[in-house]
C-alpha positions in Angstrom: -0.2 0.3 -0.2 1.5 3.4 -1.1 0.5 6.4 1.9 1.0 9.7 1.3 3.0 12.3 3.5 2.0 15.3 1.6 5.1 17.6 1.4 6.9 15.1 3.2 8.3 14.3 -0.4 9.6 18.0 -0.2 11.9 17.4 2.7 15.0 18.3 3.9 13.5 17.2 7.1 15.4 19.2 9.8 13.8 21.9 10.7 15.2 25.5 11.7 15.3 26.0 15.3 12.7 28.7 15.4 9.0 28.4 13.5 7.5 31.7 14.7 7.8 33.8 11.2 6.1 30.6 9.4 3.7 30.5 12.2 2.9 33.8 11.6 2.4 33.4 8.2 0.2 30.5 8.7 -2.1 32.4 11.2 -2.6 34.9 8.4 -3.3 32.1 5.7 -5.8 30.4 8.0 -7.6 33.7 8.8 -11.0 32.3 7.6 -11.3 29.4 9.8 -9.4 31.2 12.4 -12.3 33.6 12.5 -15.0 31.6 12.1 -13.7 29.3 14.5 -13.8 32.6 16.9 -17.5 33.1 16.1 -18.6 29.6 16.7 -17.0 29.7 20.4 -17.7 33.2 21.0 -21.2 33.3 19.9 -22.6 31.3 23.1 -20.8 33.8 25.1 -21.7 36.9 23.6 -25.6 35.7 23.7 -25.8 34.2 26.8 -23.3 35.7 29.4 -25.4 38.7 31.5 -22.6 41.1 30.9 -22.8 40.7 26.6 -24.3 43.7 25.1 -25.3 41.6 22.4 -27.3 38.9 24.7 -30.6 40.8 24.0 -30.6 39.9 20.2 -29.1 36.5 20.2 -29.9 34.6 23.7 -33.0 33.3 22.3 -31.0 31.7 19.7 -30.2 28.9 22.3 -33.8 28.4 23.6 -33.9 25.0 21.9 -36.4 22.0 22.2 -35.1 18.4 22.3 -35.6 18.0 18.5 -34.0 21.1 17.7 -31.0 20.5 20.1 -30.6 17.4 18.0 -30.2 19.1 14.9 -28.2 22.1 16.2 -25.4 19.9 17.9 -24.9 18.1 14.3 -24.5 21.0 12.6 -22.4 22.8 15.5 -19.9 20.0 15.3 -20.1 19.4 11.2 -19.0 23.5 11.2 -16.2 22.5 13.6 -15.4 19.7 11.3 -15.4 21.9 8.3 -13.0 24.1 10.0 -10.4 21.9 10.7 -10.7 20.3 7.3 -9.8 23.7 5.8 -7.1 24.6 8.2 -5.5 21.0 7.5 -5.3 21.5 3.6 -3.5 24.6 4.4 -1.2 23.3 6.7 -0.4 20.2 4.8 0.2 22.0 1.4 1.7 25.2 2.9 5.6 24.8 1.1 3.7 23.9 -2.3 1.2 26.2 -2.6 2.7 29.2 -0.4 6.2 28.8 -0.9 6.4 28.9 3.3 8.3 27.0 5.4 6.2 23.5 5.9 5.8 23.4 9.8 3.2 20.6 10.0 3.0 17.3 7.9 0.9 14.6 7.5 3.0 12.2 9.9 2.4 15.0 12.8 -0.8 14.7 12.9 -2.5 11.8 15.5 -5.9 10.6 16.2 -6.5 13.0 19.2 -6.6 16.0 16.6 -10.2 14.4 15.0 -11.5 15.0 18.3 -10.6 18.8 18.5 -14.1 19.7 16.2 -15.8 18.5 19.4 -14.0 20.9 21.4 -14.7 23.9 19.1 -18.3 23.1 19.3 -18.3 22.6 23.2 -19.7 25.8 24.2 -22.2 25.6 21.7 -23.5 22.7 22.2 -23.5 23.6 25.9 -25.2 26.9 25.3 -28.8 25.9 25.9 -28.1 24.4 29.3 -26.5 27.9 30.3 -29.8 28.8 31.6 -31.3 25.3 31.8 -35.1 27.2 33.5 -35.6 28.4 30.1 -35.5 24.8 28.9 -38.9 23.5 27.6 -40.6 21.0 30.5 -38.3 22.1 33.3 -35.8 19.4 34.6 -37.3 16.9 32.4 -36.5 19.3 29.5 -32.9 19.5 30.6 -32.8 15.4 30.5 -34.5 15.1 26.8 -32.1 17.9 25.7 -28.8 16.0 26.9 -29.9 13.0 25.7 -30.5 15.1 22.1 -27.3 16.7 22.4 -25.5 13.5 23.0 -27.1 11.7 19.9 -26.2 14.8 18.0 -22.6 14.1 18.6 -22.8 10.6 17.9 -24.5 11.5 14.6 -21.9 14.1 13.4 -19.0 11.5 14.7 -20.8 8.9 12.3 -20.7 12.0 9.4 -17.5 12.5 9.8 -16.7 8.9 9.6 -18.4 9.1 6.2 -17.0 11.7 4.7 -13.5 10.2 5.6 -15.0 6.3 3.9 -16.2 8.1 1.1 -13.0 10.1 0.5 -11.0 7.2 0.6 -13.4 5.1 -1.6 -13.4 8.4 -4.1 -9.5 8.4 -4.3 -7.1 6.4 -6.2 -6.3 3.0 -4.1 -3.9 3.4 -1.1 -3.3 7.3 -1.2 -5.2 8.0 1.8 -3.7 7.9 5.3 -6.7 8.1 7.4 -7.0 4.3 8.1 -4.2 4.9 10.5 -4.8 8.3 12.3 -8.9 8.3 12.4 -10.2 7.2 15.6 -12.6 4.3 15.3 -13.6 1.0 16.6 -12.1 -2.1 15.1 -14.7 -3.0 12.5 -15.2 0.6 11.3 -11.2 1.0 10.8 -11.5 -2.3 8.9 -14.1 -0.4 6.7 -11.4 2.4 6.1 -9.1 0.2 5.4 -11.0 -1.8 2.8 -11.5 1.5 1.2 -8.4 2.1 1.1 -8.2 -0.6 -1.1 -10.8 0.1 -3.1 -12.0 2.8 -5.4 -15.4 3.6 -7.1 -13.8 5.7 -9.8 -12.5 3.3 -12.7 -9.0 3.6 -13.9 -10.0 5.2 -17.1 -11.9 8.2 -15.4 -8.9 8.9 -13.0 -6.3 8.9 -16.1 -8.7 11.3 -17.7 -8.8 13.2 -15.1 -4.9 13.6 -14.8 -4.8 14.3 -18.5 -6.7 17.0 -18.0 -5.4 18.7 -14.6 -1.7 18.1 -15.9 -2.5 20.5 -18.4 -3.5 23.5 -16.0 -0.9 26.2 -15.4 1.7 25.6 -12.8 0.5 28.0 -10.2 -2.9 26.3 -10.1 -1.3 23.2 -9.7 0.6 24.0 -6.8 -0.5 22.6 -3.8 -3.5 20.9 -5.4 -2.1 18.4 -7.3 0.0 14.9 -6.4 2.9 14.9 -8.9 4.0 11.4 -8.1 2.8 8.6 -10.0 0.2 6.3 -8.6 -0.8 2.6 -10.1 -3.9 1.1 -10.8 -3.2 -2.7 -10.3 0.0 -3.1 -12.9 -1.3 -0.3 -15.1 0.7 3.1 -14.7 -2.5 5.7 -14.6 -0.8 8.7 -14.8 0.0 11.7 -12.3 -1.4 15.0 -11.1 -4.4 14.3 -8.8 -5.4 16.0 -5.9 -3.9 15.3 -2.4 -5.4 13.4 0.3 -6.5 16.5 2.2 -8.4 18.0 -0.8 -10.3 14.5 -1.2 -11.1 14.5 2.4 -12.6 18.1 2.2 -14.3 17.6 -1.3 -16.4 14.7 0.4 -17.1 16.3 3.7 -18.7 19.5 1.8 -20.5 17.0 -0.1 -22.0 15.5 2.7 -23.0 18.8 4.4 -24.3 19.9 1.1 -26.5 17.1 1.1 -27.8 17.5 4.8 -28.5 21.2 3.5 -30.7 20.0 0.7 -32.5 17.5 2.9 -33.4 20.3 5.6 -34.6 22.3 3.0 -36.7 19.7 1.2 -38.1 19.0 4.7 -38.9 22.5 5.1 -40.6 23.0 1.9 -42.9 20.1 2.4 -44.1 21.6 5.6 -44.3 25.6 4.6 -46.5 27.1 6.5 -46.3 24.5 9.4 -44.3 25.0 12.6 -41.4 22.7 12.6 -38.2 22.6 14.5 -35.8 24.0 12.3 -34.1 26.3 14.7 -32.5 29.5 13.7 -29.4 28.7 15.5 -28.8 25.8 12.9 -29.5 28.2 9.9 -27.2 30.6 11.3 -24.6 27.9 11.8 -25.0 26.1 8.4 -24.5 30.0 7.0 -20.6 29.6 8.6 -20.5 26.2 7.0 -20.8 27.6 3.4 -18.7 30.9 4.1 -16.3 28.3 5.5 -16.2 26.6 2.3 -16.4 29.2 -0.1 -14.3 31.9 1.9 -11.2 29.0 2.5 -11.4 28.0 -1.0 -11.1 31.8 -2.1 -8.4 32.4 0.0 -6.4 29.3 -0.6 -6.6 29.7 -4.2 -5.7 33.8 -4.5 -3.3 34.1 -1.2 -0.5 32.6 -3.8 -1.0 35.9 -6.1 -1.1 38.1 -2.9 -4.7 39.0 -4.2 -6.6 39.9 -0.8 -10.1 38.2 -0.8 -11.7 41.7 -0.2 -11.2 42.5 -4.0 -12.9 39.6 -5.5 -15.7 40.2 -2.8 -15.8 43.8 -3.7 -15.9 43.3 -7.3 -18.6 40.4 -6.9 -20.9 43.4 -4.9 -20.5 45.8 -7.5 -21.8 43.1 -10.0 -24.4 42.5 -7.9 -26.0 45.8 -8.2 -26.9 45.0 -12.2 -28.8 41.7 -11.1 -32.4 42.9 -10.3 -33.4 39.3 -9.8 -31.3 39.2 -6.7 -33.6 42.2 -5.3 -36.3 41.3 -2.8 -40.3 42.4 -3.7 -43.5 42.4 -1.9 -46.7 41.5 -3.4 -49.2 43.9 -4.6 -52.6 43.1 -6.7 -54.7 44.8 -8.8 -57.8 46.1 -7.6 -60.5 48.8 -8.1 -60.0 52.2 -6.9 -60.1 52.5 -3.2 -62.4 55.6 -2.3 -60.9 58.4 -0.1 -62.2 58.3 3.6 -60.7 61.3 5.8 -59.8 60.9 9.6 -63.2 63.3 9.8 -65.5 60.7 8.4 -64.2 58.3 10.7 -65.0 60.3 14.0 -68.5 61.7 13.2 -70.0 58.4 13.5 -68.1 57.8 16.5 -69.1 61.4 18.2 -72.6 60.7 17.6 -72.9 57.7 19.3 -71.4 59.5 22.6 -68.9 56.7 22.7 -65.0 57.5 24.6 -62.7 58.6 21.9 -59.1 56.5 22.0 -56.3 56.8 19.4 -53.3 54.4 20.2 -49.8 54.9 19.3 -47.5 51.9 19.6 -43.8 52.0 19.4 -41.6 49.5 17.7 -39.0 46.6 18.9 -39.0 43.5 17.6 -41.1 40.7 19.0 -41.3 42.5 22.3 -43.1 45.3 21.2 -45.5 42.9 19.5 -46.4 40.9 22.8 -46.8 44.3 24.8 -48.7 46.0 22.5 -51.0 42.9 22.4 -50.8 42.9 26.2 -51.9 46.4 26.6 -54.8 46.4 24.5 -56.3 43.1 25.4 -55.6 44.0 28.9 -57.6 47.6 28.8 -60.3 45.8 26.8 -60.3 43.4 30.3 -60.3 46.3 32.5 -62.9 48.1 30.8 -65.7 45.1 31.3 -65.2 45.0 34.8 -65.7 48.9 34.9 -69.2 48.2 33.4 -69.2 51.7 31.7 -68.4 50.4 27.9 -66.0 48.8 26.1 -62.1 49.9 25.5 -62.3 48.1 22.3 -65.5 49.8 21.1 -64.1 53.0 21.8 -60.9 53.1 20.1 -60.6 55.1 16.8 -57.3 55.0 15.5 -54.0 52.7 16.3 -51.2 54.0 14.4 -48.1 51.4 14.8 -44.7 51.2 13.7 -42.2 47.6 14.0 -43.2 45.2 16.4 -45.9 47.6 17.7 -47.5 46.9 14.4 -47.5 43.2 14.5 -49.1 43.4 18.0 -51.9 45.9 16.5 -52.3 43.6 13.6 -53.3 40.5 16.0 -55.5 42.7 17.8 -57.2 44.6 15.0 -57.8 41.3 13.6 -60.6 40.4 16.2 -62.8 43.2 14.7 -65.5 41.2 12.5 -68.3 42.3 10.5 -70.6 39.5 12.5 -74.1 39.9 11.4 -76.3 42.2 14.2 -73.2 43.2 16.4 -70.1 44.1 14.5 -66.9 44.9 16.4 -64.6 43.2 18.5 -65.2 39.8 19.2 -63.7 37.0 21.3 -65.0 33.5 22.0 -64.3 33.7 25.6 -63.6 37.3 27.0 -61.1 36.0 29.7 -59.5 32.8 28.9 -58.4 34.3 25.2 -56.9 37.7 26.0 -53.7 35.5 27.4 -53.9 33.7 23.6 -54.2 36.4 21.7 -51.1 38.0 23.1 -49.2 34.7 23.0 -50.3 34.4 19.2 -48.6 38.0 18.5 -45.9 36.9 20.3 -45.4 33.7 17.7 -41.5 33.2 16.9 -40.7 33.7 13.2 -36.7 33.8 13.9 -36.8 30.0 12.7 -38.9 31.0 9.5 -36.8 34.0 8.8 -33.4 32.3 9.5 -34.4 29.3 6.8 -35.4 31.9 4.2 -32.3 33.6 4.6 -30.0 30.6 4.3 -31.6 28.8 1.6 -33.4 31.7 -0.7 -31.7 35.0 0.0 -28.1 34.2 -0.2 -28.4 31.5 -2.9 -29.9 34.3 -4.9 -27.2 36.3 -4.7 -24.8 33.9 -6.3 -27.5 32.6 -9.0 -29.3 36.0 -9.9 -30.4 34.5 -13.0 -32.4 31.5 -11.3 -36.2 32.5 -9.7 -35.4 30.9 -6.5 -38.6 32.1 -5.4 -38.8 35.7 -5.4 -41.2 36.2 -3.0 -40.3 33.2 -0.6 -37.6 35.3 1.1 -37.4 36.2 4.8 -39.9 39.0 4.5 -42.6 36.5 2.7 -42.0 33.9 5.2 -42.6 36.4 8.5 -46.3 37.2 6.6 -46.7 33.4 6.5 -46.3 33.1 10.1 -48.6 36.3 10.7 -51.0 34.5 8.4 -51.0 31.0 10.2 -51.8 32.2 13.4 -54.3 34.8 12.3 -56.0 33.3 9.1 -56.2 36.5 7.8 -55.7 36.6 4.0 -57.5 39.8 3.2 -56.3 43.0 1.5 -55.6 46.3 3.2 -58.7 48.0 1.9 -60.9 45.3 3.5 -60.2 46.7 6.8 -61.8 50.2 5.3 -65.2 48.7 6.0 -66.7 49.6 9.4 -64.2 52.5 10.0 -66.8 55.1 8.8 -69.6 52.9 10.7 -67.5 53.8 13.8 -67.5 49.9 14.7 -63.6 49.3 13.3 -60.4 51.5 14.5 -58.8 53.3 11.4 -55.0 51.5 11.2 -51.9 53.2 10.1 -49.0 50.9 9.7 -45.9 53.1 9.6 -43.0 52.6 7.2 -40.0 54.5 5.5 -39.0 54.9 1.9 -35.4 53.9 2.1 -34.4 56.0 -0.7 -35.9 59.3 0.5 -36.1 59.2 4.1 -40.1 59.9 3.5 -42.6 58.4 5.8 -44.9 55.5 4.0 -48.3 55.3 5.7 -50.1 51.7 4.7 -53.5 53.1 6.4 -57.2 52.4 6.3 -57.9 56.1 5.9 -56.5 59.0 4.0 -54.7 62.1 5.2 -54.5 65.4 2.8 -50.7 66.1 2.4 -51.4 69.5 1.0 -49.2 69.3 -1.9 -48.8 66.1 -3.2 -45.4 65.2 -5.1 -43.3 67.8 -3.3 -40.5 66.5 -1.5 -40.7 65.5 1.3 -43.7 64.3 1.7 -45.8 62.0 3.6 -46.4 59.3 1.3 -49.8 57.4 0.9 -49.8 53.3 -0.3 -53.2 54.1 -2.3 -51.3 57.5 -3.9 -48.5 55.7 -5.0 -50.2 52.6 -6.3 -53.7 53.7 -7.5 -55.4 50.7 -8.4 -53.6 48.6 -6.6 -54.2 46.6 -3.1 -51.4 45.1 -1.0 -52.2 42.2 1.6 -52.9 43.0 5.0 -49.8 40.8 6.4 -47.6 42.6 3.7 -48.4 46.2 5.0 -47.7 45.0 8.0 -44.4 43.4 7.2 -43.1 46.7 5.6 -43.9 48.6 8.6 -42.3 46.2 10.7 -38.8 45.5 8.4 -36.4 45.0 11.3 -33.0 46.0 10.2 -31.7 42.7 8.6 -34.4 40.7 9.9 -36.6 41.5 6.8 -35.3 42.9 3.5 -35.7 46.3 2.1 -38.5 45.5 -0.3 -40.0 47.0 -3.6 -43.5 46.2 -5.1 -43.0 43.8 -7.6 -44.1 45.8 -10.9 -41.8 46.3 -14.0 -40.7 49.8 -13.5 -38.1 50.5 -10.8 -40.0 51.1 -7.5 -38.6 52.5 -4.1 -37.4 50.1 -1.3 -39.4 50.0 1.8 -37.9 49.6 5.1 -39.1 50.0 9.1 -41.2 52.8 9.8 -38.6 53.2 13.3 -36.8 55.1 10.9 -38.7 58.1 10.8 -40.9 57.5 14.0 -40.2 54.6 16.1 -43.1 55.9 18.4 -46.0 56.3 15.8 -47.1 59.8 17.2 -46.2 61.8 14.1 -49.0 59.9 12.2 -51.4 60.2 15.1 -51.1 64.0 15.1 -51.5 64.5 12.2 -54.7 62.2 11.7 -56.2 63.8 14.8 -55.3 67.3 13.7 -57.0 66.8 10.2 -60.1 65.2 11.7 -60.4 68.3 14.6 -59.7 70.6 11.8 -62.3 69.5 9.3 -64.7 68.7 12.0 -64.4 72.4 13.3 -65.0 73.9 9.9 -67.5 72.2 8.4 -71.2 73.9 9.4 -73.4 71.4 11.4 -70.5 69.4 12.7 -70.7 68.4 16.3 -68.2 69.6 18.5 -64.8 69.0 19.3 -64.9 65.8 21.6 -62.9 64.9 24.4 -59.8 62.4 23.0 -57.3 60.3 25.0 -54.1 59.7 23.2 -52.4 56.0 24.9 -49.3 55.8 23.7 -47.6 52.3 24.3 -43.9 51.5 24.5 -42.1 48.6 24.9 -38.6 49.3 26.6 -37.7 51.3 29.6 -36.3 54.6 28.9 -32.7 54.6 28.5 -30.9 56.4 31.1 -28.7 59.5 29.2 -25.3 59.1 29.9 -23.4 61.2 31.9 -20.5 63.5 30.3 -16.9 62.4 30.9 -13.5 63.4 29.5 -12.7 62.3 26.1 -9.2 61.7 24.3 -8.4 62.2 21.0 -9.8 59.0 19.4 -13.3 60.4 20.4 -13.2 62.9 17.2 -12.8 60.1 15.4 -16.1 58.5 16.0 -17.9 61.6 17.3 -19.8 62.3 14.3 -21.2 58.8 13.9 -21.8 58.4 18.0 -23.9 61.5 17.7 -25.8 60.3 14.6 -26.9 57.5 16.4 -27.6 59.2 19.4 -29.8 62.0 18.3 -32.3 59.4 16.3 -34.2 58.3 19.1 -33.9 61.4 21.3 -34.7 63.9 18.4 -37.8 61.3 17.7 -38.7 61.6 21.6 -38.6 65.6 21.5 -40.4 65.8 18.3 -43.3 63.8 19.5 -43.6 65.3 22.8 -43.5 68.6 21.2 -46.3 67.4 18.4 -48.6 66.4 21.3 -48.1 69.2 23.4 -48.8 71.6 20.3 -51.7 69.8 19.9 -53.2 69.8 22.8 -52.8 73.6 23.1 -54.4 74.3 19.4 -57.4 72.4 20.3 -57.6 74.4 23.8 -59.9 73.6 26.8 -63.6 73.7 27.6 -65.4 75.7 29.7 -64.2 74.1 32.9 -60.0 74.5 31.7 -59.8 71.0 30.9 -58.0 70.0 27.8 -60.1 68.0 24.9 -56.7 65.8 24.2 -55.8 64.1 27.3 -53.0 61.4 27.8 -52.0 57.6 28.9 -48.5 55.7 28.8 -48.1 52.4 29.3 -44.7 51.4 29.2 -42.9 48.4 29.8 -40.5 48.7 32.4 -38.1 45.8 33.2 -34.7 45.5 31.6 -33.3 42.9 29.6 -36.4 42.6 27.2 -35.6 40.8 23.8 -34.7 43.1 20.7 -35.4 40.0 18.3 -38.2 38.0 16.9 -38.2 35.4 19.7 -39.2 35.4 23.4 -38.5 32.5 26.0 -40.9 31.6 29.0 -39.5 34.2 31.5 -39.5 37.0 28.7 -43.7 36.1 28.5 -43.7 36.0 32.0 -42.0 39.4 32.4 -44.8 40.4 29.9 -47.9 39.5 32.4 -45.9 40.3 35.4 -45.4 44.1 34.0 -49.2 44.3 33.1 -50.4 43.0 36.6 -48.2 45.3 38.5 -49.7 48.4 36.4 -53.4 47.0 37.0 -52.1 46.6 40.7 -50.4 49.8 41.2 -53.7 51.8 39.5 -51.4 54.6 38.0 -52.3 57.8 36.6 -52.4 56.2 33.2 -54.9 53.7 33.8 -57.1 55.8 36.0 -57.3 58.4 33.0 -58.7 55.8 30.8 -61.2 54.7 33.5 -62.3 58.4 33.6 -62.9 58.5 29.8 -65.6 55.5 30.9 -66.4 57.1 33.8 -65.7 61.1 34.5 -67.8 61.1 37.7 -64.8 60.1 39.5 -63.2 61.9 42.3 -59.9 62.6 40.7 -60.7 62.8 37.1 -61.0 66.6 36.8 -57.6 67.0 38.3 -55.9 64.6 36.3 -56.9 65.4 33.0 -55.2 68.8 34.4 -52.0 67.5 35.5 -51.1 64.6 32.8 -48.8 65.7 30.2 -47.9 64.2 26.9 -44.4 62.6 27.8 -45.3 62.5 31.7 -48.7 60.2 31.5 -46.8 56.8 32.8 -45.0 58.7 35.4 -45.9 58.3 39.0 -49.8 57.4 40.9 
């Protein structure tokens, strides 16, 4: 049997006394697997340690069921395997490919090196157990996850063994050294030895391959091809076939690609269903693919001293000329939507003498969705206990942004045109409130991650293939909501009932990426004065007259959480603007609410015979506690380098808060007070007050409990805001007149 020593043929055997220079060179040559290895080891630390600033973003990636733990463990160890194999190729071919001193040779690899991947993957495998109280099912869930992790390690070992066996069987006979080094039981080792005495590739094919490869330029052969003769039986078969390490790398890449395709097929077969393909496994698959692609590029280009950023930059530039790699949202042809102004939405409510309540709900991912749904359903529940009317029947407008738009979708979806009693309906007015909150908090991160890895990124590399233009991560978010709401209607369908006073008007606030203008996807229309001038507040039905948009799509555009959902354009032939999250313009939903109410009051007061200006309550729902303002401190010279960026980031939310507070204050002053000195516009604010709320599209059990705990605390404390809401239904309360005078727009939620 002939064995390879890869560059061992390139003696001398005597190494210099110091190899530090070569090791530093290899650190650069191995930069891709080393950096990805740091990500693999560092991700669980960044996601789970309390001191990590990234915990709110990534913590819930490790909130896994037992089946999800099994799959994730397999992929974690597979990623570590791929890192070892790509590093091994560089180390064994450094002298041939890069003309640097060979510091590691085939004979230096020992059996224990094959267990290095398990050590690399160990922090990620242990991640779900870091906070075992969050695991599904308590202690029984811990044991299930532990068994699943052990099974995942075993499967990944078998995957590694299969890749070694396949590499030996694909390569020429007797050229692989792994039967002597790969740790295996005796029967398994015998299988490797058997494979080393056989090959599935016929000698004629190997000779043809050698004939083709030896015609390559020498710079392309170096480090790739074994220039020694090999024999197929007694026949001299030729030269120039890949080194053993490349065969092994290729076989493992093929197996990981097969696993990648199997997961895709399983997901497609169960599209629209809840299945355990976790986002963490998709992130790890992304890292595996990056490792294969970038490691292969660096191995090819480093010989020519060509930085990796150059081809990546050229690829990024060329990508702008492939519009099929863009992201789209669906619009439907339809009849022109008749105009419906804010005044028309209020007149019927004023005539019915119901309280008039307007809601502005802020963004913040799934935390905002759950908190918005909890506040709205909680107020409905409290109002029924007051026996003076229904909160849901009194809501005239909900202006929502980002995650708040998601929570609003689930609440507004409960308004139906039931015969004889149109309005807000739940089968069980007690039990189903929390069910609605849980539905709004439906995790979508797994579906989004699948679409990113299997649809969006492949479309970048294969822009000429359809790849399901609309089945991107934004569309998967929509399918998650459709599955829960069972709402397949268009935005215009929610105009029914707004004029009649039984359905609230809705504004889903988005932003146009190219211009920075707000885009309102609304069930009423606003008068913008001079349409077409810039800047302007755009309305969807003005941009696309005669078209309509699915409700879940409208909400998704308003909730295009940065990088989670793509910036998408309408699926039409002409070029279109891209739509992004409404939080870029106003993360609190107040600006659109203020404009809507101002227009309604202006039209009501200007029209003869109209009813008098009514009292209105503006409720602000804010899903995170206020960030404390940083204390001033002395800065060094480096501060000047990043001060402009720091200022830009700091001013975004602060400027919005100041502007919204001033808008509401001016609105209150503009519309004056009644004869008793009471303002027509009053305020309430319900703010989530606990730190460490998640900033992602998935919540764990303790975070859901924190939603309920915060609401229960607000009800128990009976603070100003809750009493202000009650005063709208029962103004005879002892402190209602005093409360109306003292609460200002941004102090509504403070104090009791």
